[in-house]
VEXVOMI-306377 format. One record per residue (C-alpha): residue number from 1; residue in one letter; z, y, x. Coordinates in Angstrom, 1 decimal. Example, Ala and Ser with C-alpha at 12.3 -4.5 7.8 and 13.67 -1.06 7.14 Angstrom:
BEGIN
i/aa/Z/Y/X
1/a/7.8/-4.5/12.3
2/s/7.1/-1.1/13.7
//
This chain:
BEGIN
i/aa/Z/Y/X
1/m/-26.4/-74.1/0.4
2/t/-23.4/-73.4/-1.8
3/a/-22.0/-70.1/-2.9
4/i/-19.2/-68.9/-0.6
5/r/-17.7/-66.2/-2.7
6/f/-18.3/-65.2/-6.3
7/l/-17.1/-61.8/-7.5
8/s/-17.1/-60.7/-11.1
9/r/-15.6/-58.2/-13.4
10/c/-15.8/-58.5/-17.2
11/i/-15.4/-55.6/-19.5
12/l/-12.6/-56.2/-22.1
13/a/-11.7/-59.7/-20.9
14/g/-11.6/-62.0/-17.9
15/l/-14.5/-64.2/-16.9
16/t/-14.4/-68.0/-17.0
17/l/-16.2/-69.5/-14.0
18/t/-16.9/-73.1/-13.1
19/g/-18.5/-74.9/-10.1
20/a/-17.3/-76.8/-7.1
21/g/-17.4/-75.1/-3.8
22/v/-17.4/-71.6/-5.2
23/g/-14.7/-69.2/-4.1
24/l/-13.7/-66.6/-6.7
25/g/-12.5/-63.1/-6.9
26/v/-12.0/-61.6/-10.4
27/g/-11.1/-58.2/-11.7
28/a/-11.0/-56.8/-15.2
29/a/-11.1/-53.4/-16.9
30/a/-11.0/-52.5/-20.6
31/q/-13.4/-50.3/-22.6
32/d/-13.7/-49.6/-26.3
33/d/-17.3/-51.0/-26.3
34/a/-17.9/-54.2/-24.6
35/f/-21.5/-53.3/-24.2
36/g/-20.9/-49.7/-23.4
37/s/-23.3/-49.8/-20.4
38/f/-26.1/-51.3/-22.5
39/h/-28.4/-48.3/-22.9
40/q/-29.8/-49.5/-26.3
41/l/-26.3/-49.5/-27.8
42/n/-25.5/-46.0/-26.7
43/s/-28.2/-44.5/-29.0
44/t/-27.6/-42.9/-32.4
45/s/-28.2/-45.0/-35.5
46/k/-31.9/-45.2/-36.4
47/m/-34.1/-47.3/-38.6
48/p/-36.3/-49.9/-36.9
49/k/-40.0/-49.5/-36.3
50/l/-41.9/-51.5/-38.8
51/n/-44.6/-53.6/-37.1
52/a/-45.8/-55.7/-40.0
53/f/-45.1/-55.9/-43.8
54/s/-46.0/-57.9/-46.8
55/a/-44.1/-58.0/-50.1
56/a/-44.2/-61.8/-49.9
57/p/-45.7/-64.2/-52.4
58/g/-44.2/-63.9/-55.8
59/a/-45.1/-63.8/-59.5
60/s/-47.5/-61.0/-60.5
61/g/-45.8/-58.0/-62.0
62/i/-42.4/-58.8/-60.5
63/a/-41.2/-55.7/-58.5
64/a/-40.2/-56.1/-54.9
65/r/-36.5/-55.6/-54.1
66/d/-35.0/-53.5/-51.3
67/v/-33.2/-55.8/-48.9
68/r/-31.1/-54.4/-46.0
69/f/-30.1/-56.3/-42.9
70/e/-27.6/-55.6/-40.1
71/a/-26.4/-57.6/-37.1
72/k/-23.3/-57.8/-35.0
73/l/-22.5/-59.5/-31.7
74/t/-19.2/-60.8/-33.1
75/p/-17.8/-60.9/-36.6
76/a/-15.4/-58.1/-35.7
77/g/-17.9/-56.2/-33.7
78/e/-19.7/-52.9/-34.4
79/i/-23.1/-52.9/-36.2
80/m/-25.9/-53.0/-33.6
81/q/-27.9/-49.8/-33.5
82/d/-30.9/-50.8/-31.3
83/g/-32.4/-53.6/-29.2
84/l/-33.0/-56.0/-32.2
85/a/-36.1/-57.8/-33.2
86/w/-36.3/-58.8/-36.9
87/r/-38.7/-61.4/-38.4
88/v/-38.9/-62.5/-42.0
89/f/-40.6/-65.8/-42.8
90/s/-41.7/-67.6/-46.0
91/p/-39.9/-71.0/-46.3
92/v/-43.2/-72.6/-47.3
93/a/-45.3/-73.8/-44.3
94/g/-49.0/-72.7/-44.1
95/q/-52.0/-74.9/-43.4
96/d/-51.2/-74.8/-39.7
97/g/-47.8/-76.2/-40.3
98/k/-46.1/-72.9/-39.3
99/l/-43.9/-70.6/-41.5
100/p/-45.9/-67.5/-42.4
101/l/-44.5/-64.2/-41.1
102/i/-43.8/-61.9/-44.0
103/a/-42.5/-58.8/-42.3
104/s/-41.1/-57.7/-38.9
105/s/-39.5/-54.7/-37.3
106/n/-37.8/-53.6/-34.0
107/g/-34.7/-51.4/-33.7
108/g/-31.3/-51.5/-35.3
109/s/-30.5/-52.3/-38.9
110/a/-33.6/-53.2/-40.9
111/a/-34.8/-52.7/-44.5
112/f/-37.6/-54.6/-46.2
113/q/-39.1/-54.7/-49.6
114/l/-39.3/-58.4/-50.6
115/a/-40.4/-60.1/-53.8
116/p/-37.7/-62.3/-55.4
117/g/-37.5/-65.7/-53.8
118/d/-36.3/-67.5/-50.7
119/y/-36.8/-66.4/-47.1
120/f/-35.8/-67.2/-43.5
121/v/-34.7/-64.2/-41.6
122/n/-34.4/-64.2/-37.8
123/v/-32.9/-61.5/-35.6
124/a/-33.2/-61.6/-31.8
125/f/-31.3/-59.7/-29.1
126/g/-32.9/-60.5/-25.8
127/r/-32.7/-64.3/-25.4
128/a/-30.0/-64.6/-28.1
129/g/-30.9/-65.0/-31.7
130/v/-29.9/-66.4/-35.1
131/t/-31.7/-67.5/-38.3
132/k/-30.4/-67.3/-41.8
133/k/-31.9/-68.4/-45.2
134/i/-31.6/-65.8/-47.9
135/t/-32.4/-65.6/-51.6
136/v/-33.6/-62.3/-53.1
137/p/-32.6/-62.3/-56.8
138/t/-34.9/-61.2/-59.7
139/e/-32.1/-59.1/-61.2
140/g/-28.7/-57.6/-60.3
141/d/-27.5/-56.2/-57.1
142/v/-29.1/-57.2/-53.8
143/a/-26.3/-57.7/-51.2
144/k/-26.7/-56.4/-47.7
145/e/-27.1/-59.3/-45.3
146/t/-25.1/-59.3/-42.0
147/l/-26.1/-61.7/-39.3
148/i/-23.7/-62.6/-36.4
149/l/-25.5/-63.1/-33.1
150/d/-22.6/-64.6/-31.1
151/a/-24.1/-63.1/-28.0
152/g/-23.1/-61.5/-24.8
153/g/-24.7/-60.7/-21.4
154/f/-24.4/-60.3/-17.7
155/v/-25.7/-58.3/-14.7
156/l/-26.3/-60.1/-11.5
157/n/-26.3/-59.0/-7.8
158/a/-25.6/-60.5/-4.4
159/v/-24.4/-59.6/-0.9
160/a/-24.9/-61.1/2.5
161/g/-21.7/-62.0/4.4
162/a/-18.6/-60.2/3.3
163/d/-20.3/-57.1/1.8
164/q/-23.7/-56.3/3.3
165/s/-26.1/-55.1/0.6
166/i/-29.4/-57.0/0.2
167/p/-32.7/-55.1/-0.6
168/p/-33.5/-55.9/-4.2
169/a/-37.0/-56.9/-3.3
170/q/-35.6/-59.8/-1.3
171/l/-33.4/-61.1/-4.1
172/s/-34.2/-63.1/-7.2
173/f/-32.2/-65.1/-9.8
174/s/-33.0/-68.0/-12.1
175/v/-30.9/-68.8/-15.1
176/y/-30.6/-72.5/-16.2
177/s/-28.8/-74.4/-18.9
178/s/-25.4/-75.8/-17.8
179/e/-26.4/-79.2/-19.2
180/v/-28.0/-81.7/-16.7
181/r/-30.7/-83.9/-18.1
182/e/-31.0/-87.6/-17.4
183/n/-33.5/-86.9/-14.6
184/g/-31.1/-84.5/-12.9
185/d/-32.9/-81.3/-13.9
186/r/-31.7/-78.4/-16.0
187/a/-33.6/-76.5/-18.6
188/l/-34.9/-73.2/-17.3
189/v/-33.8/-70.2/-19.4
190/m/-35.1/-67.3/-17.4
191/s/-36.8/-67.1/-14.0
192/d/-37.3/-64.3/-11.5
193/v/-34.5/-62.1/-12.8
194/k/-34.1/-59.0/-10.7
195/p/-30.8/-57.6/-9.4
196/n/-28.9/-55.2/-11.8
197/t/-31.0/-56.3/-14.8
198/i/-29.1/-56.7/-18.1
199/v/-29.6/-60.3/-19.3
200/r/-28.7/-60.9/-23.0
201/l/-27.9/-64.5/-24.0
202/a/-26.2/-66.5/-26.6
203/a/-22.5/-67.3/-25.8
204/g/-22.1/-70.3/-23.5
205/i/-22.1/-71.4/-19.9
206/y/-25.2/-70.9/-17.7
207/h/-26.1/-72.1/-14.2
208/i/-27.3/-69.3/-11.9
209/v/-29.4/-69.9/-8.8
210/s/-29.8/-66.9/-6.4
211/e/-32.5/-66.9/-3.7
212/y/-32.4/-64.5/-0.7
213/g/-35.7/-64.3/1.1
214/e/-38.2/-67.2/0.9
215/v/-36.8/-69.9/3.3
216/n/-33.4/-71.6/2.8
217/a/-30.8/-69.0/1.7
218/v/-29.8/-70.2/-1.8
219/v/-26.5/-70.1/-3.6
220/r/-25.4/-71.3/-7.1
221/a/-22.7/-70.5/-9.5
222/d/-21.8/-71.1/-13.2
223/i/-21.2/-68.1/-15.5
224/q/-19.6/-68.2/-19.0
225/v/-21.2/-65.7/-21.3
226/e/-18.7/-64.5/-24.0
227/a/-19.7/-63.0/-27.3
228/g/-19.5/-59.2/-27.3
229/k/-18.8/-58.9/-23.6
230/m/-20.8/-58.0/-20.5
231/t/-20.1/-59.7/-17.2
232/q/-21.0/-58.2/-13.8
233/a/-21.3/-60.9/-11.2
234/v/-21.9/-60.7/-7.4
235/l/-22.8/-63.8/-5.5
236/q/-22.3/-64.1/-1.8
237/h/-25.0/-65.4/0.5
238/k/-24.1/-66.9/3.9
239/a/-27.4/-65.7/5.5
240/a/-29.0/-63.0/7.6
241/q/-32.4/-61.6/8.4
242/v/-33.8/-62.7/11.7
243/s/-36.8/-61.3/13.6
244/l/-38.6/-63.3/16.4
245/k/-40.7/-62.2/19.3
246/l/-42.1/-63.7/22.5
247/v/-41.7/-61.4/25.5
248/s/-42.4/-61.5/29.2
249/q/-39.1/-59.8/29.9
250/g/-36.0/-58.8/28.0
251/g/-36.6/-55.8/25.7
252/g/-40.4/-56.1/26.3
253/e/-43.2/-55.8/23.8
254/a/-43.9/-58.8/21.5
255/i/-46.8/-61.0/22.6
256/a/-49.6/-61.2/20.1
257/d/-51.4/-64.3/18.8
258/t/-48.2/-66.4/18.9
259/a/-47.6/-69.4/16.6
260/w/-44.0/-69.9/15.5
261/s/-41.9/-72.8/14.2
262/v/-38.2/-72.6/13.3
263/l/-36.2/-75.8/13.2
264/t/-32.7/-76.5/12.0
265/a/-30.2/-78.2/14.3
266/a/-31.2/-81.5/12.6
267/g/-34.8/-81.0/13.5
268/d/-36.2/-80.0/10.1
269/v/-38.9/-77.3/10.1
270/v/-37.9/-74.4/7.8
271/s/-40.6/-71.9/8.7
272/e/-44.0/-71.7/10.4
273/s/-46.1/-68.6/11.0
274/v/-48.6/-66.9/13.3
275/s/-47.4/-63.4/14.1
276/a/-46.3/-61.2/17.0
277/f/-43.0/-60.3/15.3
278/p/-42.2/-62.6/12.3
279/s/-39.2/-61.8/10.2
280/m/-37.3/-64.1/7.8
281/v/-34.0/-64.7/6.1
282/l/-32.1/-67.8/7.2
283/a/-28.9/-69.4/6.0
284/e/-26.0/-69.4/8.4
285/g/-26.3/-72.1/11.1
286/d/-27.9/-73.2/14.4
287/y/-31.7/-73.1/14.8
288/l/-34.4/-73.6/17.4
289/a/-37.3/-71.1/17.7
290/i/-40.5/-72.6/19.2
291/a/-43.3/-70.2/20.3
292/r/-46.8/-71.4/21.1
293/n/-49.1/-69.0/23.0
294/k/-52.4/-70.2/24.4
295/d/-51.6/-73.6/25.9
296/k/-47.9/-73.1/26.6
297/i/-44.8/-73.6/24.6
298/y/-41.6/-71.7/24.9
299/q/-38.4/-72.2/22.9
300/r/-34.9/-70.9/22.4
301/e/-31.8/-72.0/20.5
302/f/-30.1/-69.3/18.4
303/n/-27.3/-69.0/15.9
304/v/-27.4/-67.1/12.5
305/k/-24.2/-65.5/11.3
306/a/-23.7/-64.4/7.7
307/g/-24.6/-60.8/7.2
308/r/-25.5/-60.1/10.8
309/n/-29.2/-59.3/11.1
310/a/-30.6/-60.1/14.5
311/d/-33.6/-60.0/16.8
312/v/-34.3/-63.2/18.7
313/e/-36.3/-62.8/22.0
314/v/-38.0/-65.9/23.5
315/l/-38.7/-65.2/27.2
316/m/-42.0/-66.4/28.8
317/r/-41.1/-68.4/31.9
318/d/-44.2/-69.1/34.0
319/a/-42.5/-71.7/36.2
320/h/-40.9/-73.6/33.3
321/p/-42.8/-72.7/30.1
322/s/-41.1/-75.3/28.0
323/s/-37.5/-74.7/29.3
324/t/-34.8/-73.9/26.8
325/s/-32.5/-70.9/26.7
326/q/-29.3/-71.5/24.8
327/d/-28.1/-67.9/24.6
328/a/-27.0/-66.8/21.1
329/a/-29.1/-64.2/19.4
330/e/-27.8/-60.7/19.8
331/p/-27.0/-59.2/16.3
332/q/-28.4/-55.8/15.4
333/d/-26.0/-52.9/14.8
//
């Protein structure tokens, strides 16, 4: 299924969107801080928590130097006050072939005592990060190091139909690279992202897949993450929740021990279950519900309309147990 509508609003600037078959609606509003709603950037300035420390290998008797680090989302942006993970590595690989970790800390700006020499410094902000090689001098001033993350972020959500909200437990998002490999796959960046979760990523275009329920309600869209900006995006699912029940008469109680199959208009099976009252989310379209109870089969055609949850009753007909009723399912209020 393809996305029917893609709504977004980007703080400080418009959002660039790509993807065939995706309708767009865009609004924009300005704020002084592009990440004003990011909780970790609203806090007061504080030193990071030091998780590990080593003065690093150096000549005996040479004093360690104080080295300070700070990070920004963009060259012209504000200094980050929280949400950063700092790692300092020796440039000489160990016996395992990996660069030894010299020191680490979490928080905002970082300060380490490092022996004179060369180091690799990495700072991460969510899934965004940057690494820089530095040299700590033996004498003279030690300049403060500023690393530019070139990162932004987004918050994802989705609706059914025009504007019907979807329970968060029934929604999930996956984030993929925009580049398609030779085999047709994309590199997975993040999976099982929940609605209204802040996702921090390096600037670039990402392919978003939204799943509503567990059957066939899937929409896709491409989002461009811009450095220093947060995008709020709402995807639109053409789908609805449908509940099935086998009854002896209209409005009656659901018959227990019933096996169900739901087929598309093309005859493809999309769901099978054994339940008196199964419920599922289906993409908009025509379906056939088949109920098996004891040695008899009953069926009914029904139609799913976007955003209109519905109960579908399949009537037991003793005289013609395999006859088909073609009435459309009545939507719930």
